[in-house]
C-alpha positions as CSV (number, residue, x, y, z in Angstrom):
1,M,9.0,47.5,46.1
2,V,10.2,49.5,43.1
3,A,13.8,49.8,44.2
4,P,14.6,46.1,44.4
5,S,13.0,45.6,41.0
6,L,15.0,48.4,39.5
7,R,18.2,47.0,41.1
8,A,17.4,43.6,39.7
9,R,16.9,45.0,36.2
10,V,20.2,46.9,36.4
11,R,22.0,43.8,37.6
12,A,20.5,41.7,34.8
13,G,21.5,44.3,32.2
14,M,25.0,44.4,33.6
15,I,25.3,40.6,33.4
16,E,24.2,40.7,29.8
17,E,26.8,43.4,29.0
18,I,29.5,41.3,30.6
19,K,28.5,38.2,28.6
20,T,28.4,40.3,25.4
21,V,31.9,41.5,25.9
22,A,33.1,38.1,27.0
23,R,31.7,36.6,23.7
24,R,33.8,39.2,21.8
25,H,36.8,38.0,23.7
26,L,36.0,34.4,22.7
27,D,36.2,35.5,19.0
28,T,39.6,37.0,19.4
29,D,41.2,35.1,22.3
30,G,39.4,31.8,22.4
31,A,38.4,30.4,25.7
32,N,41.3,32.0,27.5
33,L,39.0,34.5,29.1
34,S,40.3,37.2,31.5
35,L,37.9,38.8,33.8
36,R,40.3,41.8,34.1
37,A,40.2,42.2,30.3
38,V,36.4,42.0,30.2
39,A,36.2,44.6,33.1
40,R,38.6,46.9,31.3
41,D,36.5,46.8,28.1
42,L,33.5,47.7,30.2
43,G,35.2,50.6,31.9
44,M,34.9,48.8,35.3
45,V,37.5,48.3,38.0
46,S,38.5,44.6,38.0
47,S,37.1,44.0,41.4
48,A,33.6,45.2,40.4
49,I,33.1,42.3,37.9
50,Y,33.3,39.8,40.7
51,R,30.0,41.0,42.0
52,Y,28.4,39.5,39.0
53,F,30.7,36.5,38.3
54,P,32.8,35.3,41.3
55,S,35.3,33.6,39.0
56,R,36.3,33.1,35.4
57,D,34.8,29.6,35.6
58,D,31.4,31.1,36.5
59,L,31.5,33.3,33.5
60,L,32.6,30.4,31.2
61,T,29.7,28.3,32.6
62,A,27.2,31.0,31.8
63,L,28.5,31.3,28.2
64,I,28.5,27.5,27.8
65,L,24.9,27.2,29.1
66,E,23.7,29.9,26.7
67,A,25.6,28.3,23.8
68,Y,24.2,24.8,24.4
69,D,20.7,26.3,24.7
70,A,21.1,28.3,21.5
71,L,22.4,25.2,19.6
72,G,19.6,23.1,21.1
73,D,17.0,25.7,20.1
74,A,18.3,25.7,16.5
75,V,18.2,21.9,16.2
76,E,14.8,21.4,17.9
77,A,13.3,24.2,15.7
78,A,14.6,22.6,12.5
79,D,13.2,19.3,13.5
80,A,9.8,20.8,14.5
81,A,9.6,22.7,11.2
82,A,10.1,19.6,9.1
83,D,7.3,17.2,8.0
84,Q,7.0,15.0,11.0
85,A,6.2,12.0,8.9
86,D,9.4,12.4,6.9
87,L,12.0,10.8,9.3
88,R,15.0,11.3,7.0
89,G,13.9,14.9,6.2
90,R,13.8,15.6,10.0
91,W,17.3,14.0,10.5
92,L,18.8,16.0,7.7
93,A,17.1,19.2,8.8
94,A,18.4,18.8,12.4
95,C,21.9,18.0,11.3
96,R,22.0,21.0,8.9
97,A,20.7,23.3,11.7
98,A,23.6,22.2,14.0
99,R,26.1,22.9,11.3
100,A,24.6,26.3,10.4
101,W,24.6,27.3,14.0
102,A,28.2,26.3,14.4
103,L,29.3,28.2,11.3
104,D,27.4,31.3,12.5
105,H,28.9,31.0,16.0
106,P,32.4,29.5,15.6
107,A,33.7,30.8,18.9
108,E,30.8,29.5,20.9
109,Y,31.0,26.1,19.1
110,A,34.7,25.9,19.9
111,L,33.9,26.6,23.5
112,L,31.6,23.6,23.5
113,Y,33.4,21.2,21.3
114,G,37.0,22.4,21.0
115,S,40.0,21.8,23.1
116,P,39.2,21.6,26.9
117,V,39.8,24.9,28.7
118,P,42.8,24.3,31.1
119,G,41.7,24.3,34.7
120,Y,38.0,24.3,33.9
121,A,35.6,21.5,34.8
122,A,32.0,21.9,33.6
123,P,29.4,21.6,36.3
124,D,26.6,19.2,36.3
125,D,24.1,21.8,35.2
126,T,25.6,21.8,31.7
127,V,24.7,18.1,31.1
128,V,21.0,18.5,30.3
129,P,21.5,21.4,27.8
130,A,24.3,19.5,26.1
131,Q,22.0,16.6,25.6
132,R,19.4,18.5,23.6
133,P,20.8,17.9,20.0
134,P,21.4,14.1,20.5
135,V,18.1,13.7,22.3
136,T,16.4,15.4,19.3
137,L,18.0,12.9,16.9
138,V,17.0,10.0,19.2
139,G,13.5,11.4,19.2
140,I,13.3,10.9,15.5
141,L,14.3,7.3,15.9
142,R,11.7,6.9,18.7
143,D,9.0,8.3,16.4
144,G,10.0,6.0,13.6
145,L,9.7,3.0,15.8
146,A,6.3,4.1,17.1
147,S,5.0,4.6,13.6
148,G,6.4,1.3,12.3
149,R,8.4,3.1,9.7
150,L,11.7,2.3,11.3
151,A,12.8,-1.2,12.3
152,P,15.5,-1.8,14.9
153,P,18.7,-3.5,13.6
154,D,18.8,-7.2,14.0
155,E,22.1,-7.3,15.9
156,D,23.4,-7.9,19.4
157,L,25.8,-5.4,21.0
158,P,28.9,-6.9,22.6
159,E,29.4,-6.6,26.3
160,P,30.2,-4.3,28.0
161,L,28.9,-1.9,25.4
162,R,25.4,-3.4,25.7
163,G,25.2,-2.4,29.3
164,D,26.6,1.1,28.7
165,V,24.0,1.7,26.0
166,A,21.2,0.3,28.1
167,E,22.1,2.8,30.8
168,L,21.9,5.6,28.2
169,V,18.4,4.4,27.3
170,E,17.4,4.9,30.9
171,L,19.2,8.2,31.1
172,I,17.4,9.8,28.2
173,G,14.1,8.3,29.1
174,M,13.2,7.0,25.6
175,D,12.2,3.5,24.8
176,V,14.7,2.8,22.0
177,P,16.4,-0.6,21.5
178,P,20.1,-0.4,22.5
179,A,21.3,-1.5,19.1
180,L,19.4,1.3,17.4
181,L,20.5,3.8,20.0
182,A,24.1,2.8,19.3
183,R,23.7,3.5,15.6
184,G,22.0,6.8,16.5
185,M,25.0,7.7,18.6
186,A,27.3,6.9,15.7
187,G,25.3,9.4,13.7
188,W,25.6,12.0,16.5
189,T,29.3,11.6,16.9
190,Q,29.8,11.7,13.1
191,L,27.7,14.9,12.9
192,F,29.9,16.8,15.4
193,G,33.0,15.3,13.9
194,L,32.1,16.6,10.5
195,I,31.3,20.1,11.9
196,S,34.5,20.2,13.9
197,F,36.7,19.1,11.0
198,E,35.2,21.8,8.9
199,L,35.2,24.6,11.5
200,F,38.7,23.9,12.5
201,G,40.0,23.7,9.0
202,R,40.9,20.0,8.8
203,I,39.2,19.3,5.5
204,N,38.8,22.6,3.8
205,R,41.6,22.3,1.3
206,A,40.8,18.7,0.4
207,L,37.0,19.3,0.1
208,P,36.1,22.7,-1.2
209,H,32.5,21.6,-1.8
210,R,31.7,21.2,1.8
211,D,27.9,21.7,1.6
212,E,27.7,18.7,-0.7
213,Y,30.1,16.6,1.4
214,F,28.2,17.3,4.6
215,D,24.9,16.3,3.0
216,H,26.4,13.1,1.6
217,Q,27.8,12.2,5.0
218,I,24.7,12.8,7.0
219,G,22.8,10.8,4.4
220,L,25.1,7.9,5.0
221,M,24.4,8.1,8.7
222,A,20.7,8.2,8.0
223,D,21.2,5.0,6.0
224,L,23.2,3.4,8.9
225,V,20.3,4.2,11.3
226,G,17.8,2.8,8.8
227,L,15.8,5.9,8.1
228,P,13.6,5.4,5.0
């Protein structure tokens, strides 16, 4: 009984070492991972690494899942730490946490939201972890509706957008009016657009005071959503 447990611990430790080295390669080489290069840095023959990750795509998926979960943890923790009655404060805290995580982990963020990796198709098990930040934001809207402190916008979505958003309401399992969810999605896409433009250097010369710019923009999105 001891030997299998020991082998499992050794294998788990080796997997973590591989992922640690792979993350270093993300910092220097981007998502263009080479299993041979990772094995070389670990002092392994290249064939040995395939015992742990059968392909480059399997290693990429493991890194993507961990990055999505780390980002989701940061956003959810920031929301939970905020005053739950302060809807706008929760929105701002969650958005700031997403940005802080991205600035602290630029390579992992680029793996999630940067240019698609040639030849890689993310499997279905990445979908739920990827939903955690937007679901957190939608949860703030849901709580606002439930408490009566947030009113849904008085507008009708055009077809076929109305049907698309209605399907999303069912997918995330939250009773949020489609018109409000559409505005929440605008805030979500604006959030990651802001982070991406900053992280990839698109606005850095034009806007040196990026903390203030970011707060201004996420405040505008809170206004659009209708957060008091």
